Structures are given as structure tokens and as C-alpha cells.
C-alpha positions in Angstrom: 165.0 95.4 18.3 164.4 92.4 20.7 165.1 88.9 19.3 164.4 85.7 20.6 163.7 81.8 19.4 160.6 79.9 19.7 161.4 76.9 21.8 159.3 73.6 21.9 158.1 74.5 25.9 156.4 77.4 24.1 153.8 75.3 21.8 150.5 74.3 22.8 148.5 71.1 21.8 147.8 72.3 18.2 151.7 72.8 17.8 152.3 76.3 17.5 152.6 79.0 20.2 149.5 79.8 22.3 148.3 83.5 22.3 149.2 83.9 26.2 152.5 83.4 25.2 152.8 86.4 22.6 152.1 88.5 25.7 155.2 87.4 27.3 157.3 87.9 24.1 156.1 91.5 23.7 157.0 92.0 27.9 160.2 90.6 27.5 160.6 93.0 24.4 159.2 95.8 26.5 161.7 95.2 29.3 164.5 95.0 26.7 163.3 98.5 24.7 163.4 100.4 28.5 167.0 98.7 29.4 168.5 99.5 25.8 167.1 103.3 26.0 168.9 103.8 29.6 165.2 103.8 31.8 166.3 102.8 35.0 162.8 101.5 36.9 164.7 100.3 39.9 165.1 104.3 40.5 161.3 104.8 39.9 160.5 102.1 42.2 163.0 103.7 44.7 160.5 106.8 44.7 157.6 104.8 45.1 156.4 104.5 41.4 155.9 101.4 39.6 155.3 100.8 35.9 151.8 99.2 35.1 149.9 98.0 32.0 146.3 99.6 32.1 145.4 98.0 28.4 146.2 96.2 25.4 145.3 95.3 22.4 146.9 92.7 20.4 146.1 91.3 16.5 147.6 88.1 15.4 148.4 87.9 11.9 150.5 84.7 11.4 151.0 81.9 13.6 154.9 81.1 15.2 155.7 77.7 15.2 158.8 75.9 16.3 161.9 77.1 16.1 160.7 80.3 14.3 163.1 83.3 15.0 161.2 86.3 16.4 162.2 89.9 16.3 159.9 92.6 18.0 160.2 96.3 17.1 158.8 98.7 19.6 158.2 102.4 19.1 156.6 105.2 21.4 153.0 105.8 19.7 151.4 108.3 22.0 152.2 110.3 25.0 149.3 111.7 27.7 149.6 113.6 31.2 149.6 110.3 32.9 150.3 107.6 30.2 151.9 106.4 27.4 151.3 103.8 24.7 153.8 101.6 22.8 153.3 100.1 19.4 155.1 96.7 19.2 155.2 94.5 16.1 156.1 91.2 16.2 158.0 89.5 13.3 158.9 85.9 12.4 162.0 84.8 9.8 162.7 87.5 7.5 160.0 90.0 7.7 156.7 87.8 8.5 154.6 89.9 10.8 153.0 87.9 13.1 151.1 90.1 15.7 150.9 93.7 16.6 150.4 94.8 20.2 149.5 98.5 21.8 150.1 98.6 25.1 148.9 101.7 27.5 151.3 102.1 30.5 151.0 104.5 33.5 153.2 105.1 36.5 151.3 104.2 39.9 152.0 105.7 43.1 152.5 102.5 45.3 151.0 103.7 48.7 147.6 105.3 46.7 148.0 102.9 44.2 146.6 105.4 41.3 148.2 106.5 38.6 150.2 109.8 38.6 151.6 112.6 36.1 154.5 111.2 34.0 157.6 111.8 35.7 159.1 114.9 33.9 162.6 113.4 32.7 161.1 110.0 31.5 157.9 112.1 29.6 161.0 114.1 28.0 163.0 111.3 27.1 159.6 109.4 25.5 159.2 112.7 23.5 162.5 112.7 21.9 162.1 109.0 20.9 158.7 109.7 19.3 160.1 112.5 17.4 163.3 110.5 16.3 161.2 107.7 14.8 
């Protein structure tokens, strides 16, 4: 689980967190999730592979305001040949669901700028995580 707190600088002119900031919160949580699960993207980048988000779908359920506590849960929802999809749920306070995000990610080969098959060890680890949830 990733935790953060809404800061006053995260608010828009309407006094709540702007929709674009939600995407930032979700991205912070994905990088935290990857680090906590031992994914070393520097290793992949050294091999000429970069992770890239290719599709996102977000649903807003409840606004966020200063100084809400935010918790984001991230889980593997789908694993394909060249892509994987994560489901993220953003909660405020105790258990108030504020937003959900589904994001499809690929590895892009840096010289060809094309999606490639998921690296075998990466795919295997994702599968283990999916089965454990």
C-alpha cells in the first residue's frame, strides 16, 4: 500500500484535488509498488527496455480535499504477451473509495520504439503476484 497526504498545493480553484493530480498519485503508487516488489527498472533500461503506459481508464467516486490521507492499493489484474494491466484503488480516510484506475503497460524497445514481449522473469513474477492475490 502506498500512502500520501493531500497538500494545499494539490488543490485547484474549486478547493479539491484536480483530476490530473489523481494520475500523479497513481503513478507515485506504481513506482512504489514496483520498488517494494523488487522490480529494478534500471536493469531493464540498461538492456534498452523502458516501461510505458499505453492505456488508462479512471473512475472518480469521491473528491479529495486538504488534508486527506490517501492510500493506494495496486494489484496485477491481467498479464498478456506484450502487456500487463494493473488495477489501482485510491482511498481517502479509513475506507472511502475515491478513485479507481486501470492502466495497461508495456516494455518499449528503445531503438525501435515498439512494444516487445514481456521479459520472462518479469512475466513470471507478475504471474506469482496475480496468483497470490
